[in-house]
C-alpha positions, 0 to 999 in steps of 0.5 A, a space after each residue: 868611647 870615654 877615653 877618646 873624649 878624654 884624649 880630645 880634652 887633653 889635646 884641647 888643654 895643650 892647644 890652650 897652652 896648659 901642660 898636663 900634670 900628674 892628675 891629668 896623666 893619672 886619670 888617663 892611665 887609670 882609664 886605659 888600665 880599667 879598659 885593659 888598654 895596656 899599650 895605651 896606658 904604657 904610652 901615657 906613662 912614657 909621655 908623662 916620664 918624658 915630661 919629667 912628671 913623677 909618677 906616684 906609688 898609687 899609679 905604679 900599683 894601678 899599672 901593676 894590676 893592669 899589666 898582671 890582669 891583661 898581660 900576665 905575671 911575667 910582665 907584672 914582675 918586670 914592672 914590680 922590679 921597675 918600681 924599685 929602680 924608680 925609687 919606690 919600695 914595693 908595698 904590701 899592695 904590690 906584693 899582694 897583687 903578685 901573690 894573687 897573680 902567682 896563685 891564679 897562674 898556678 891554678 891555671 897550670 894545674 887545670 891544664 895538667 890535671 
C-alpha cells in the first residue's frame, strides 16, 4: 500500500540521519486518516508528540474528522476536548464536524427506534 511505502521512506530518512518534522508526520497522519487507520494515525501523533513536534490546528481537525468518521462521536468529543488542553481554541471547522456527527448519530438512533 501507499502507506507502507511512506513508512519505508520515513525509515530511510531516519537512517540517513534526517529527523522527521511536522510536514513528515502530517503527511503520514493525513494518509492514515484517509484510509481509516485511526490506530496508526494516533501512533504517529504520539511519536510526533514524543519528539516535541507541535501539532497544527489543521492536523487536529483532520484527526478529529477521522476519529468521528471511523470511531464515533464519543471519541471525537474526547479529541475535541484534547484540542483545548493542547492550547488550541476549537474553531468553526471543529464545531461543524461535531455538529454533523451529532446529527448523523441522531438519524441512526431514530431509524433503529422508529
